[in-house]
N, C-alpha and C positions, 0 to 999 in steps of 0.2 A: 726798844731802847736799848744799847749797847753799855752795860756798865763795865769800866775800865780802872783797872786796879794797879797801879803802880808798882812795878817789880825789877830788880837788876838781874842779866844774867850775864854770865862771862862771853865776850866775843867770840866767834868763830877765828877768826885772824883780826886782829886790832886795824882797825880802818885808816883812812886817812884822814886827815880832818876834813873836815865838812864845813861850806860855807852855810851859813842857815840863815845868813841876816836877809832884810828884806831889800829889794832888789828897787835901783831905781825908777823912776814912772819912765814907760819909754822902753825899758827895757825887754827885747824880744823873747826873754824868757820868764817875764814876770806874771805870774799867775799860774805856772804850772803846777798842779798839784804833786807832782813826783820828783822836784826839784832835789829835793835835800836826800832822797832815798834814793836817787840813781845815781850813775856813775859820773854824772855830771856834778853831783855833788859835794864833789872833791874841789871844784874850780872855783876861782874869786870871780867877781862881777865881769871883767875884762875877758879875763880869759873863756868864758861861760858864752860871753855875747862873740866872740872870735869863733868856738864851736860853732854855735847855731847858726853864722854866718855860712859856713860850709856845710850844711843840710836841710832840708823842708820838711812839710809834716803830710802824713799817710793816712787816708780815713779807709776801713773796711768795714763790710757789710757783715753778719753771721753769717758763716761757713763759706768764706773768700778766701781763699790762700793769700799766703804772702810770698811765700815761694813751694815750689816744690821739690822733694828731693830728686840731687841731681842737676838742678839747675846752677848757675854759674854763681859764685857770691861775688857780687859787685856792691853792696849796698851793708852796714849794719844799721841794727833799730834799736830804739829805747821806746818801750809798751808805756805809752803815759795814760790810756785809760781802756778797760774792756780785758780782755781775758782771751789767749790763744794756747791753743796743745800742739802737741811737737808730735810727730808719729812718723812711722817708719812702715811701709807695705812689702812682707816675707814675698818669697818667690811664690809660695800656692794661693797666695791672696787674703791671707789672715793680717792681720793690723794689729802692731804694736805702738801704743801711745806710751810717749818716752818722757813726758812732762807736760805742766801746764805752765804759763806765764804768767805775773800777775802786773799792776802798774808797777814801774822801776825798776822793773827786769830789762836785760838787755840781753839779746840775742842777732845772730848773724854772723858773728867769727869760728872761724873753721879754720883746720890745719891743711886742708885740702882746698882746690880751687871751684871745688861743687857743695852743694849744702849735703849733707849726711843725712835729711831728714825732711818731713814735709811739715808747715807753719800752718796754719788756717786758724782763721778768728771763730772762738764760741760767740760770740757776740758782740754788738757794734763796737770797735775799739779806733784808737788813736795811735799812731807811733810818731816818733820823730827819727827820720834816715838821714844816713851820710853815706856818702861814696867809698868803698873799702878803704881805696888809694889815700885819698883827703884823711880820714881819719886816723890811718897807721902813720901820716906825716904828723897830724898833730900828735899823737901820740910819742913818736919820737921825742919831740919838742917838750912834752909836757911830762914830768917825771910820775905826779901825782895821778895821774889818769891808769899808767904804767901798772902803778902799784895795786891800785884798785881793781883791774883787770886782773889782775893778779893773785888777789882774795877772791874774787867770785870765784877763778878756775878753783884754786883750794877747796871751797864750799862744794862746789858743782862734782868736785871727785868727792869729796865726801858723802854730799847726798848720794849719788850713782853707787858706792859701796855700801850703803843703808838700804837702796833697791833692792842691790844683791841678795842679802840677807832675808827682805822681806819677799822677795818672788821663791827666797831657792827653800827656806824653813818656816817660814809661817803659815797658823792655818789661815782660812779666808776669812772668820772672825777678827783675829789676830791682824789681818792686812787690810782690811775696811778700821779698824779701829785706828792703827796707826796711819792709817792717810788723813785719817778726820783730823787726829792731832796735830800734822805737819802742815795741814793746812791753817789750821787755828796758830799755832806758833810763828808761820810766816807774816800772818798778818799780823800779831803782836812784835814783831821786829822793826815793822812798818810804826808803827805806834808807841814802843818801848811801855806797853802794857798789854794786859790780860782781856780777851775777852770771849764771852761766850756763844754769840753766832758766830755760824762761819757758812760763808758764800759758796754755793756749789755751782757754777756756770756751765759746768761739764754735764755732758748727759751722762743717765745711768749706763749705757754703753761703751762709752769711753771712759769712766771710773773702771769697769770691766776688761776692757784691754790695757790699762796702766796696771792694775792689778792684778794681770792671770788669769783672772775670772771670766764666768757667763756675767752677762745681764743678770738674769736667774738668780745665781749665787748673792749677786749684789744686793738685790731686790729680797731675797731672804735673810739676808746676814743683816739688813738694814732694819727689817721688823723684828728682829731680833734685841739687835741695841735697843731698837722702841718698848717693845718690852721686858727690856729689863731696868726701863727707865735710865738708859745710861747716856742717853741723847731725845730730842723730840724733833718732829718736821714741822718746820715753824714756817715754811714755805716750800715748793716745787723744789728750788733752787737756795733754798736757805736752812741749815739745822743747828739746834740749839743743845750745847752740850752742858746735860744735866748732872752728871758727877764725872767730873774729870778727873779725880781719881781711881777711882773703880775702870774709867777707858781705858788708865794709862796700866793699867795691872791687866786688862784685857789683851793690850798690845802688846804687853811682854811676855804675855803667856802665862803669868801668875794667878789668873783669876778666869777660868770658866765660864763665858757668859751664858 
């Protein structure tokens, strides 16, 4: 059972006002579990219905691509359930995972006309998608969505800078500890509380390609953190954080695991 402890944390960038009231019966977005966390959460009932009318639903099976690197950008997406990984293939065949998308995340926007990476489902996933041209027109008419996209872009830039530090300066142990904490903090923002259990829908190879490590190193460091009683493997795809304070010290390089 997940134990939730309410706590306040400063926002990365103050978001637009979110509409969390219950939608009326028959509304096309009624029952959506991520509405208040997604980009569309800044829209009132009528505007949300209008946006929903511009798009449709899409289902992906595990391992199925949403789009490939180099594909034309024709749609934008909101992940409503499941998980998706983003990656690039280098000229020599090596792979760099650049991120993991979770429910409520928005993807598909690019400054170019082609996708810069491949998006692939890690598990059964569902998305809302909107033709890019229709979405662009909608954003021009609704400044609250434009502001929310700006906030997300600022957050992604900060995350990219943190990832550069992680890959360039941190040890393997510090990288994995930072990764677990980042996943926990991301989940906590969605519920405005603290959690102990963290889902890992990605494979050990995916984690390795994200952290710039080998699969064997990820397994070795995972076993080390378990022996130190910092985490516990609750299931193949879920860990329990046993000592968060010490895990944070390891991630910061202040404590040797």
